[in-house]
N, C-alpha and C positions, 0 to 999 in steps of 0.2 A: 528318415522318419520325420514326417510332418506332424505338427501338433498345434491345435488351437482349441481352446475351451473357454466358454463364457458361462459364468455362474451368476444367477440373479438372486435377489433376496428382497423381502418386503420392508427392510429397515428404512429405505428411502421414504416410505410413506409417513414416517414420523416427521421427517423434514418437510414434507408437503403439508401435513396437518399443522405444523408450527407456522409455516408460511401463510396458510389460510387464516390462522389465528391472528397473525400480525396484521393482515389486511383488514380483518373484521375490527381489530382494536383501533386501527387508523380511522375507520369510519365512525367509531363510537366516541373517540376522544376529541374534544373540541380544540384543544391546544395545537396550533399549527406545527410547532417544532417537534412535538411528540408524534404527530401524524407522519412527518417526514422520516423520523427515526424508525417508526413502525413499518412504513412502506419500504424503506431501504432494507430493513431486516427481513421483511417478507420476500423481497426479490432475492436477497442472499440465500435464504432457505430454499427457494425454488432452484436456484443455481446449483447449490450443493446437492439437492435431490437428483438433479440431472447428472451430476458428477459421480455419485455413489450408488447408482441403481444396479450396476453390474460390474463384475471383475473379470477381465479377459487375460488369459495367459497364453502366449503364442510363441512359436519357434520362428525366429527371423534369420535363420542360417547360421550366423556366427554368435548370436546372442539370444537370450530369452527376454521377451517383452512382457511386463506386468503393467496393466493399466485399468483404471476405473473408467466408467463411461455410463451412458453413451457420449456425454460431453467429456472428451479425454484430456482434462486439465492435469490430472495426476497420473504420471507414468514413470516407469523405472526400467532400466535395462541391466541385465547381468550377462557379461561376456562369458561364453562357455570356456574360454581359455583361462579364466580366473577361478573357476569352480574347483574346489578341493574335494568336497564330499557332499553327499545328499542323504538326508534321513527322513523317513516318514515319521510324523509326530502327531501329538494331540495338544492343542493349545488349551489354556484354562480360561475361566471367566475373567481372570485378571489380565490376560492378554488382550481381551476385548476384540473389537472390530474396527476397521478403518486403517489409517496409516499412522503409526507412532512407534516410538521406542518401546521395547518390551522390557519387563522386569527381569526376564531371563537372559537379556542381552540381544542386541541386534534390532533390526526393524521388523515390524509386523505389517503385512499387507493382507488384510483379511476382510471378507464381506459378510460371511455367514457360516455358522457351524464351528466345529472344533478340529476337524481333520486338516492337516497342513503338511507342508514339506519344508524342512529346514535346509537351506542352501548355504553351505560354508564356502566362502570365496576369499581370495587373497587380493588385497589392495596394497601394493608395495610390500612391506614386511609384515603387515598386520593381517590376521585372519579375522574376517567379519562374517556375520550371519544375517540372512534375511529369511523371515518366516512367511511363506506364501500359503494362504488359506485356499483350499480347493476341495471340491467334492469328487475329484478324480485323482486321488493321491497315487494310486498304482501306476496309472498312465503317465503322469507327470514325472514321477520318480524314474520310470523306465526311460523316458526321453532324456532326462538329465544324466542318468548313468550311462546311457548309450553315447552321449556326447563326451563324457569324461573318458570312456574306454577308447573311443576313436582318437581322442587327443593323445592318449598314452601310447597308442599303437604306432 
């Protein structure tokens, strides 16, 4: 079973607007040091907007790839051999979007919406969780459960 899905969201536009605001601020402020800070911050906002425009989840044979893009600076792999269980879930507003530790435990990789898959995997003796936001929860859960069952067989 091959799987690749890319989800897009308009949240990156907040970063673009912030970057534009920083450039305008640099033009309006006469202080050179503040202009440099505003310009550097504007460039950073545009860079982050390119990093967080979309979230792609794909099957890479022996592992699942989770990456933001189109500028793929933030990526993560989960080995299928380490996955213990998979659950369809719903995140809350407190879980938020982006990449961060969740209040419910584990890491969140989410771009938009509240539908997600909780992937429980083993690293050494510890059981860890990564929450992957997706608008294709059924298809992603089916892929991961298929990989788990093939490993068990």
